[in-house]
Each structure stands twice: as C-alpha cells, then as structure tokens.
C-alpha positions, 0 to 999 in steps of 0.5 A: 499500500502507498499513500499520497505525499500531499494529502495522505490518502490511499493510492489506488491503481489506475490507467493513465493513457497506455501506462499504469499509475497510482492515483489519489482519489482525494486530491486527484493526482497521479504519483510521479514515477513508474509503476510496475504492472506486476505489483497490481492488477487493473480490471474493468467494472461490471454492472450487477444483473438485478434479480427479479423480486418475487412477492410471496403473499401470506396464503402461499407462504402457509403452503410451505409450512408443515402440517400436523394433527392437533385439535384447534381450540376454537373450531376443533379442527384436527389439522394445523400448520406449525412452526417454531421460534425462539421467543425467550432466552437462548437457554430456554426451550423454543415456542411452538406456534400452530395455525388452524387450516380451517379457521386460521386461528393461531395459538402457541405451545410452550415446551 
C-alpha cells in the first residue's frame, strides 16, 4: 500500500493513457514515477444484474409450512400448520406456534 505524499490518502491503481499509475482519489493527482504492472492488477467494472423480486403473499407462504394433527381450540379442527420460534432466552426451549387450516386461528404451545 502506498499513500499520497500531499494529502495522505490511499493510492489506488489506475490507467493513465497506455501506462499504469497510482492515483489519489482525494486530491486527484497521479504519483510520479513508474509503477510496475506486476505490483497490481487492473480490471474493468461490471454492472450487476438485478434479480427479479418475487412477492410471496401470506396464503402461499402457509403452503410451505409443515402440517400436524392437533386439535384447534376454537373450531376443533384436527389439522394445523406449525412452526417454532425462539421467543425467550437462548437457554430456554423454543415456542411452537400452530395455525388452524380451517379457521386460521393461531395459538402457541410452550415446551
């Protein structure tokens, strides 16, 4: 690493005409003297390809959750989606949540 003698900023490699040089981004000066191309590699910037954003609504998200046979306290249906979350301290057991497949009532079970 080399630093600018004028302002102290880090010098970065940059092409000046057909030669490589070290350039200060702060004071916009090139360092005098020769720079060996084996000391650094210059590359070209590429644009990032923007990925398509997929919006997932709540109903389709439920399809990815596992189902279990448990009785809903509201409608007495025997099937519900379930998931686990760490709602308390890390040394305590996680909380299991259920969502009824029929009435969509949500309840929790502590272990």
